[in-house]
C-alpha positions in Angstrom: 0.0 0.1 -0.2 1.4 3.5 -1.3 0.8 6.3 1.4 0.2 9.0 -0.3 0.5 12.6 1.8 -1.6 14.7 -0.4 -4.6 11.9 -0.1 -5.6 14.0 3.6 -9.2 15.0 4.0 -9.9 18.7 4.1 -11.6 20.2 6.9 -12.0 23.8 6.8 -14.6 24.8 9.8 -15.6 28.8 8.1 -15.8 27.2 4.9 -18.6 24.7 6.3 -20.0 27.5 8.6 -20.6 29.6 5.4 -21.8 27.1 3.3 -24.5 26.2 6.2 -25.6 29.7 6.3 -26.0 30.1 2.9 -28.0 26.8 2.9 -29.9 28.3 5.5 -30.6 31.6 3.3 -31.3 30.0 0.3 -34.4 27.3 1.8 -35.4 30.7 3.8 -35.9 32.5 0.1 -37.4 29.3 -1.5 -40.1 28.8 1.3 -40.9 32.5 1.3 -43.8 34.0 -0.4 -42.5 37.6 -0.7 -38.6 38.7 -0.4 -37.3 38.5 2.9 -36.8 41.6 4.8 -33.3 43.0 6.1 -34.1 41.2 9.7 -35.5 38.1 8.7 -31.7 37.9 6.9 -29.7 38.9 9.8 -31.7 36.8 11.9 -30.8 33.4 9.8 -27.5 34.8 10.2 -27.7 34.6 13.8 -26.6 38.7 13.4 -27.4 40.6 16.8 -29.3 43.6 16.5 -27.5 46.9 16.5 -24.5 44.8 14.8 -22.4 47.0 12.4 -21.4 44.9 9.2 -19.1 47.2 6.7 -18.3 45.6 3.6 -15.4 46.9 1.3 -18.0 46.5 -1.9 -21.5 46.1 -2.2 -23.6 42.9 -2.1 -24.3 41.9 -5.6 -28.3 41.6 -6.3 -29.9 39.2 -8.5 -33.4 39.7 -9.6 -36.2 36.6 -8.7 -36.6 35.3 -12.4 -40.1 35.1 -13.4 -41.3 31.9 -15.4 -39.2 30.1 -17.5 
């Protein structure tokens, strides 16, 4: 048996947490009848009221598709 030093499991806790948060947002948005409010998004992300998040760039906006 050859011991491959590059064959290691990749574990990135921050990435896994980000994927979980994104998944929760996608599920909530797909189940909502209307656009999620900022308060709902903040709640899903676990942000505490009064927390200020500063971004160095604008958040991209993707309009919802209507019918195909």
